[in-house]
C-alpha atoms as an extended CHARMM CRD file, in Angstrom:
* protein
*
       110  EXT
         1         1  MET       CA             52.9540000000      104.9810000000     -173.4840000000  PROA      1               0.0000000000
         2         2  SER       CA             51.2260000000      107.7880000000     -175.2430000000  PROA      2               0.0000000000
         3         3  GLN       CA             48.6700000000      108.9270000000     -172.6850000000  PROA      3               0.0000000000
         4         4  PRO       CA             48.4410000000      112.7080000000     -172.3420000000  PROA      4               0.0000000000
         5         5  ALA       CA             49.6760000000      114.2910000000     -169.1530000000  PROA      5               0.0000000000
         6         6  PRO       CA             46.9700000000      115.2790000000     -166.6800000000  PROA      6               0.0000000000
         7         7  HSD       CA             46.2650000000      119.0120000000     -166.3770000000  PROA      7               0.0000000000
         8         8  ILE       CA             47.9050000000      118.8640000000     -162.9220000000  PROA      8               0.0000000000
         9         9  ILE       CA             51.2880000000      118.7510000000     -164.7410000000  PROA      9               0.0000000000
        10        10  ALA       CA             50.9920000000      122.1470000000     -166.3850000000  PROA      10              0.0000000000
        11        11  GLN       CA             53.8740000000      124.2670000000     -165.1400000000  PROA      11              0.0000000000
        12        12  CYS       CA             57.3950000000      124.0550000000     -163.7890000000  PROA      12              0.0000000000
        13        13  PRO       CA             57.5860000000      124.1890000000     -159.9750000000  PROA      13              0.0000000000
        14        14  ALA       CA             60.8980000000      126.0820000000     -160.1790000000  PROA      14              0.0000000000
        15        15  CYS       CA             60.0020000000      128.9730000000     -162.5030000000  PROA      15              0.0000000000
        16        16  GLN       CA             56.2450000000      128.5430000000     -163.1250000000  PROA      16              0.0000000000
        17        17  ALA       CA             56.7230000000      128.4450000000     -166.9280000000  PROA      17              0.0000000000
        18        18  GLU       CA             54.1820000000      126.3640000000     -168.8500000000  PROA      18              0.0000000000
        19        19  TYR       CA             55.4950000000      122.9520000000     -169.9370000000  PROA      19              0.0000000000
        20        20  ALA       CA             55.5030000000      122.3440000000     -173.6890000000  PROA      20              0.0000000000
        21        21  GLN       CA             53.4820000000      119.1890000000     -174.3800000000  PROA      21              0.0000000000
        22        22  ASP       CA             56.4610000000      117.5130000000     -176.0700000000  PROA      22              0.0000000000
        23        23  LYS       CA             58.5020000000      118.0240000000     -172.8600000000  PROA      23              0.0000000000
        24        24  VAL       CA             56.1030000000      115.9640000000     -170.7030000000  PROA      24              0.0000000000
        25        25  ARG       CA             56.6790000000      112.2720000000     -171.2560000000  PROA      25              0.0000000000
        26        26  LEU       CA             54.9860000000      109.2600000000     -169.7160000000  PROA      26              0.0000000000
        27        27  VAL       CA             57.8350000000      106.9800000000     -168.6470000000  PROA      27              0.0000000000
        28        28  GLY       CA             55.9880000000      104.3480000000     -166.6480000000  PROA      28              0.0000000000
        29        29  GLU       CA             52.6960000000      103.1450000000     -165.3190000000  PROA      29              0.0000000000
        30        30  GLN       CA             51.4810000000      100.4700000000     -162.9740000000  PROA      30              0.0000000000
        31        31  GLY       CA             47.7630000000      100.1360000000     -162.4090000000  PROA      31              0.0000000000
        32        32  SER       CA             46.3650000000      103.5770000000     -161.6400000000  PROA      32              0.0000000000
        33        33  ILE       CA             49.8080000000      105.0980000000     -161.0030000000  PROA      33              0.0000000000
        34        34  ARG       CA             51.6150000000      106.9430000000     -163.8060000000  PROA      34              0.0000000000
        35        35  LEU       CA             55.1300000000      108.3820000000     -163.8140000000  PROA      35              0.0000000000
        36        36  PHE       CA             55.8890000000      111.3870000000     -166.0020000000  PROA      36              0.0000000000
        37        37  HSD       CA             59.1900000000      113.0970000000     -166.7850000000  PROA      37              0.0000000000
        38        38  CYS       CA             58.9550000000      116.8300000000     -167.5000000000  PROA      38              0.0000000000
        39        39  THR       CA             61.6250000000      119.2230000000     -168.7440000000  PROA      39              0.0000000000
        40        40  CYS       CA             61.1590000000      122.9860000000     -168.5570000000  PROA      40              0.0000000000
        41        41  ASP       CA             62.1370000000      125.0210000000     -171.6070000000  PROA      41              0.0000000000
        42        42  GLY       CA             62.2590000000      128.1280000000     -169.3880000000  PROA      42              0.0000000000
        43        43  CYS       CA             64.8140000000      127.1500000000     -166.7390000000  PROA      43              0.0000000000
        44        44  GLY       CA             65.9640000000      123.7020000000     -167.8590000000  PROA      44              0.0000000000
        45        45  HSD       CA             64.9770000000      121.9370000000     -164.6350000000  PROA      45              0.0000000000
        46        46  ALA       CA             63.4920000000      118.4630000000     -164.8490000000  PROA      46              0.0000000000
        47        47  MET       CA             60.8300000000      116.8790000000     -162.6860000000  PROA      47              0.0000000000
        48        48  LEU       CA             59.4670000000      113.4060000000     -162.1150000000  PROA      48              0.0000000000
        49        49  ALA       CA             55.7450000000      113.5150000000     -161.4100000000  PROA      49              0.0000000000
        50        50  ILE       CA             53.8960000000      110.5770000000     -159.9150000000  PROA      50              0.0000000000
        51        51  ILE       CA             50.1450000000      110.7150000000     -160.5100000000  PROA      51              0.0000000000
        52        52  LEU       CA             47.6770000000      108.4150000000     -158.7410000000  PROA      52              0.0000000000
        53        53  GLU       CA             44.1250000000      108.4460000000     -160.0260000000  PROA      53              0.0000000000
        54        54  SER       CA             41.2930000000      106.8830000000     -158.0310000000  PROA      54              0.0000000000
        55        55  ALA       CA             37.5350000000      107.1340000000     -157.7550000000  PROA      55              0.0000000000
        56        56  GLY       CA             38.0370000000      109.7300000000     -155.0030000000  PROA      56              0.0000000000
        57        57  GLY       CA             40.2050000000      112.0220000000     -157.1060000000  PROA      57              0.0000000000
        58        58  MET       CA             43.8030000000      112.5070000000     -158.1160000000  PROA      58              0.0000000000
        59        59  SER       CA             47.0010000000      112.7470000000     -156.0640000000  PROA      59              0.0000000000
        60        60  SER       CA             50.3870000000      113.8800000000     -157.2730000000  PROA      60              0.0000000000
        61        61  LEU       CA             53.9600000000      114.0750000000     -156.1000000000  PROA      61              0.0000000000
        62        62  GLY       CA             56.6150000000      116.0460000000     -157.9800000000  PROA      62              0.0000000000
        63        63  ILE       CA             60.3300000000      115.5030000000     -157.4970000000  PROA      63              0.0000000000
        64        64  VAL       CA             62.8680000000      117.8990000000     -159.0240000000  PROA      64              0.0000000000
        65        65  THR       CA             65.6410000000      115.8310000000     -160.5690000000  PROA      65              0.0000000000
        66        66  ASP       CA             68.6580000000      115.9200000000     -162.8190000000  PROA      66              0.0000000000
        67        67  LEU       CA             67.5570000000      112.7080000000     -164.5510000000  PROA      67              0.0000000000
        68        68  GLU       CA             66.6990000000      112.7590000000     -168.2180000000  PROA      68              0.0000000000
        69        69  ALA       CA             63.6820000000      110.7600000000     -169.4270000000  PROA      69              0.0000000000
        70        70  LYS       CA             65.9590000000      107.9540000000     -170.6810000000  PROA      70              0.0000000000
        71        71  ASP       CA             67.5510000000      107.7190000000     -167.2040000000  PROA      71              0.0000000000
        72        72  ALA       CA             64.1270000000      107.4490000000     -165.5680000000  PROA      72              0.0000000000
        73        73  LEU       CA             63.2830000000      104.5920000000     -167.9280000000  PROA      73              0.0000000000
        74        74  ARG       CA             66.5880000000      102.8520000000     -167.2090000000  PROA      74              0.0000000000
        75        75  PHE       CA             66.2920000000      103.1570000000     -163.4080000000  PROA      75              0.0000000000
        76        76  GLN       CA             62.8290000000      101.5790000000     -163.4670000000  PROA      76              0.0000000000
        77        77  LYS       CA             64.4930000000       98.3290000000     -164.4850000000  PROA      77              0.0000000000
        78        78  ALA       CA             67.1580000000       98.5180000000     -161.7680000000  PROA      78              0.0000000000
        79        79  PRO       CA             66.9250000000       96.0510000000     -158.8880000000  PROA      79              0.0000000000
        80        80  ILE       CA             65.2880000000       97.3020000000     -155.7030000000  PROA      80              0.0000000000
        81        81  ILE       CA             67.6960000000       98.4140000000     -152.9790000000  PROA      81              0.0000000000
        82        82  ASN       CA             66.9130000000       96.6360000000     -149.7230000000  PROA      82              0.0000000000
        83        83  ALA       CA             67.1640000000       98.0450000000     -146.1890000000  PROA      83              0.0000000000
        84        84  ASN       CA             70.4220000000       96.2120000000     -145.4110000000  PROA      84              0.0000000000
        85        85  GLU       CA             72.0850000000       97.7580000000     -148.4610000000  PROA      85              0.0000000000
        86        86  CYS       CA             70.9350000000      101.2290000000     -147.3810000000  PROA      86              0.0000000000
        87        87  VAL       CA             72.2760000000      100.7260000000     -143.8710000000  PROA      87              0.0000000000
        88        88  GLY       CA             75.5440000000       99.3440000000     -145.2530000000  PROA      88              0.0000000000
        89        89  TRP       CA             76.0760000000      102.3620000000     -147.5250000000  PROA      89              0.0000000000
        90        90  HSD       CA             75.1610000000      104.7080000000     -144.6800000000  PROA      90              0.0000000000
        91        91  GLU       CA             77.8060000000      103.0910000000     -142.4740000000  PROA      91              0.0000000000
        92        92  ILE       CA             80.4190000000      103.3070000000     -145.2200000000  PROA      92              0.0000000000
        93        93  LEU       CA             79.6470000000      106.9640000000     -145.9230000000  PROA      93              0.0000000000
        94        94  GLU       CA             79.5530000000      107.8760000000     -142.2470000000  PROA      94              0.0000000000
        95        95  GLY       CA             82.8070000000      106.1120000000     -141.4330000000  PROA      95              0.0000000000
        96        96  GLN       CA             84.7250000000      106.7090000000     -144.6280000000  PROA      96              0.0000000000
        97        97  SER       CA             83.1830000000      109.7650000000     -146.2700000000  PROA      97              0.0000000000
        98        98  ARG       CA             86.5010000000      111.4530000000     -146.9440000000  PROA      98              0.0000000000
        99        99  GLU       CA             87.9070000000      108.3690000000     -148.6660000000  PROA      99              0.0000000000
       100       100  VAL       CA             84.7080000000      107.8710000000     -150.6900000000  PROA      100             0.0000000000
       101       101  CYS       CA             84.7770000000      111.5130000000     -151.8520000000  PROA      101             0.0000000000
       102       102  GLU       CA             88.4490000000      111.2640000000     -152.7780000000  PROA      102             0.0000000000
       103       103  GLN       CA             87.7740000000      108.0970000000     -154.8000000000  PROA      103             0.0000000000
       104       104  LEU       CA             84.8470000000      109.7350000000     -156.5970000000  PROA      104             0.0000000000
       105       105  LEU       CA             86.8610000000      112.8430000000     -157.3870000000  PROA      105             0.0000000000
       106       106  HSD       CA             89.8200000000      110.7420000000     -158.5480000000  PROA      106             0.0000000000
       107       107  SER       CA             87.6350000000      108.5650000000     -160.8150000000  PROA      107             0.0000000000
       108       108  HSD       CA             86.0840000000      111.6540000000     -162.4660000000  PROA      108             0.0000000000
       109       109  ALA       CA             89.4610000000      113.3430000000     -162.9620000000  PROA      109             0.0000000000
       110       110  SER       CA             90.8260000000      110.3750000000     -164.9230000000  PROA      110             0.0000000000
């Protein structure tokens, strides 16, 4: 995956600093869709950029993230979460949010 980043991925959306070319990494592609991970040397924020190229032009979507490039690669291989799992987690968090937070805090304190 060594394709250069499109010019559309030129600067950080948080601080407008120019991305260094070595900080823009292609982490996935499927057909005409490419996924890039970008890290800003200026402010340290990271972004996932989805680029779709077609005969009619180019579309992009940028998502500010705390993922590193290696995390983005790893999550691509993760199984897809289905709607029932989303609803189940929503119900757990809505009904037991305090307990979930306490468990998370306890597991990080250990």
